[in-house]
Residue, then its C-alpha position, 0 to 999 in steps of 0.5 A: m392501330k391501323k385496321i386491315p384494308l325492323l324491329m319485329a313486333i310479336v304479340l304476346p300478353f305483353v309487348f316484346v322486342s324481337c332480335g331476330d330468328d335465332k333460338n331465344e331463351p324463354d326466360t329472358p327477363d328483359k327485351h334483349e334476347y340471348v343464346d346459350l351456346g353451351l360454352p364452358s364458362g356459361t356465358l350467354w351471348a346477345t343475339c344482336n348488337v347494341g343499337a340494333d333490332s335484329p341480328e343483321q343490323y349493324g347497330d351503334y358504334f362506340s369508342w372504348g369506354e364511351v356509352a353513346p354514338k357520335e359523329n366523329y370518332d377521332w382522337p380529339f373527340y375521345k372522352w378519356a384522353h387529351w394530347e398536346y403536340d407540335t405539328i411537324s408536317d401534315h402527317y407527322y407530329h410530336v406529342v409534348e404531353e399525354t393526358w389520360y383521364k381514366y383507364f391508364i397506367e401512367n401519364w407522361t409529361e416533359n417533367g416526368t410521369i404521373k401514375g394512373d388509376g391502373k384500371m384494366e376493365l371498364d367500370p359499369e358506368d363506362d360500359a356501353a352494354y350495361v348503360n344501354w341495356g341494363s345491369k344484367w348486360r356487360m361488354p365481353t372480357l378478353e377471356q370471353f372473346q377468347e373462349l368464343v374464338e376457341e370453342c365455337d365453329w365460325q363460318w363467314t356467310e351472308r344473311k339477309g344480304v348482310n355479310g358476317q360470321l355465323v358462330t355455332g357453339p358446342n351445343g349447336k346453337s348459333i349467333f350472327f355477327p354482322a360485318a359492320g366495319g368501323r368508324v373514325d370520321h366515316l364508316f369503313n370496311d362495312g360488309e368486309h370486316a367486323y370489329y367488336w370491343s371487349r371491355t378489357l384494356c390492352s396489357p403486354n402480359k396478355l396475348n404477347l402483344e408487347e407493342v400495345s399500350q394503354g391507348y389500345a383495348y382488345i377486340m374480336s376481329s373477323n373477315s372472310w378468311r380469319h377470326h381472332v382476338w386482336y386490339d384497336s385504338r380506343f378512340e375508334g368506333n366499333s360494334v358492341r355485342a353484349v353478354r350476360t352470365s345469368r338467366k335471371 
């Protein structure tokens, strides 16, 4: 898919890492803060991105299903796939064989197709939120992002010099999504667009996106004029905002 063109130490009886000045829940059992937006599902949203120490910081970028940042996010460097192809020109190539190693419906070769594992959501060991923040945290599902889009008020704003979306829930509490852009072999659209991974693989049965394939996963995409759930190529480097469903 082609996309549209600090740390504050607080002294308490113990050391606690702050993630900004949003209203934090007092019973957070680890160093990462969350906000209860009053959503029907009860989902609790982190106040900052994975890899960030404040709501305004961009944090780290991840390919879908990978748990660490890297230098280059193009297809040849993606963990879960490999392609054999014939080069036709500088801009065109013919795929001879497509091999997915995980999260796929089928592999196709010149000799036919091979059935895949059929997994449509990331396992915990491939979830950047779970691996980096601990077992209470996960990347959002498609449905959790849909709920955030449909149930909350979204306002494009600037916060401490950083553009992004201020998202206010039914109970009046808010979180901020910085417009961190995305990465392939370079950072692009930062300050203008936000792309946040879900943990859900694309399916023609969801969102009526018949053109999507197993090479895409759902994202939350936003800019100054729109916010919606969409999809992106799994290799691209996008932000991760963690969620949890329990206060304990």
